[in-house]
N, C-alpha and C positions, 0 to 999 in steps of 0.2 A: 499583720498576722496572716493575712491572705497570701502575701508574697512569700512569707516564710514556709506556709504550707505547700504553695506552689513549688518552691525550691525543693522542699523534702519530697514532694511526689516525684520530681524528676531524679533526685539522688536515691531514692528508695530502690527502684529496680535495679540500679547498678550495684547495690549491696546484697541482693538476693543470692547470687551464686557463692560470692566469698563467704557469706554468713553460713549458708548451708554446708560449705566445704569445712569451715571451722567447727560446726556442730557435728558433722560426719567423723572429722579426724579425732576430735576431742572424745566423744562418746563411743565411737568405733574402736578406738584404741582400748578404752576402758572395758568395752564388752569382750574384746578379743583377750585381753588380760584376765578377766573374770573366767571366761570359758577355759582358758589354758589352766588357770588354777584349779578348776573343777576336775579336769582331765588328768592333771598330774597329782592330784590328792583324792583319788576315788573313794578310798576307804573312809577318810575323814568326812568328806562331803556326803558319802552314802549314810554315815552315822547321823549327820545332821538332818538329812533328809528323813531318816527313819524317826527322829526325835519330833518331826513335824507330821507324822503319820503319813507321809507320801507313800503310796504303793510302789512296789518294785523300785526301792531307792537306788540300786546300783544302775539299773536300766535308765532311770530318770536322770542320773548324774551324767551318763553318756549322751542322753538326749539334749539336756539343758546345756551342758558344757559344749557340745558340738555346735549347737544353735548359736550360742554366744560367740564361740571362737570364730566360725565360719561367717555369722552375720556380722560380726565386728569388722573382720577383713573385708567383707563385701562392701560394708558402708563406708570404710575408709576409701576404698577404690572407687566407689559410687558404681558399683556393677550390679545390675538387677536389683536395685535399691528398694523399689516399691514392693517387689515380690519378697525380699528377704524380711522387710518390715512386718509382714504378716505373722511369720512364726515367732519373731521377736516379740511382738505385741502379745501373742498368746503366751509365750514364756513369762512374760512380766506380769500378765494378768494372773497366772498360775503362782508366781512368787507371791503376789499380794494375797491371794486367797488362802495360801498355806502358812507363809511366814509372817504376814501382816494383817491378818483377818481382823484384828482389833481395830486397826487404823481405818479399814473399810467401814466397820460397823460405826465408828464415831463419825466419819464423813456422812454416811448415809442418814444419820441422824442428826445432822447439822450440830455436832458438838464441837468437834475440834479438828479442822482440816490440817493442822500442823503435822500431826503424826503421819498423815498420808503423803503430804508434800515432802517431808523430811526423810521419808523412807528411802533407802538406797536404790530401790527399783524405780523411783519416780523419773529421774532424768532419762533413764533408758526408755520407759514408757512413752514419755514426751517425745524423745527423738524418734522412736519407731513411728508415732503418730504424725510428726512433722514430715518425715521422709515419705510416708504413705501419702500424705495430702499434697506435698509440694514437689515430690520427686528429689533428685540428687543435685539438681542445678547444672549449669554448663561447664562446671569444672569437674567432670566425672567421665568415667568410661561409659556410662550410660548415654551421655550426650554425644560422645564420639561415635558410638555405635549407631545411634539414631542418624547422626549427620553423614557418616560415611556408608552405612549400609541402607540408608534410605528408609529404615523400618521404624514406625512409630509403634511402640509396645506400651500399653497401659501398665504392663508389669515393670518395665525398665525405664519408662520415659522419664525425661529430665525435668518435667514440670512445665507447665505453660508459663512463659514469661520469666522463668528462673534461670 
């Protein structure tokens, strides 16, 4: 068992950047697609936001849609990944608070975490947290900028060891 653990400890770091790339591409694409959907269906999305009692629904469609579209593209590219993860986190916290407040209530009362985890916002929230914590990895524009420009930026860093 010790040998297997040692082998996995050697292999694990080699997988970090490809796994981060996979996560960024998969969920970044979904984010961009969602944002595009908001921005090309403003009236319908604003009506939905109105039904959730979100103030200034049209303005919030543009804010949310743009955050998702631009954020998704930036995640796919791995450009300023940690920085863009912050407005994405905020966006999906708001989504939970407005569209899925019952799931949060159940989670906080230790009743049923399934509704929280199965919510459509969950993978985006987790992706934003992962990228904020670990950066974009070595297969990213963040890494290239850091390497060739010689600048280490907390906002765009590729993550230590990733």
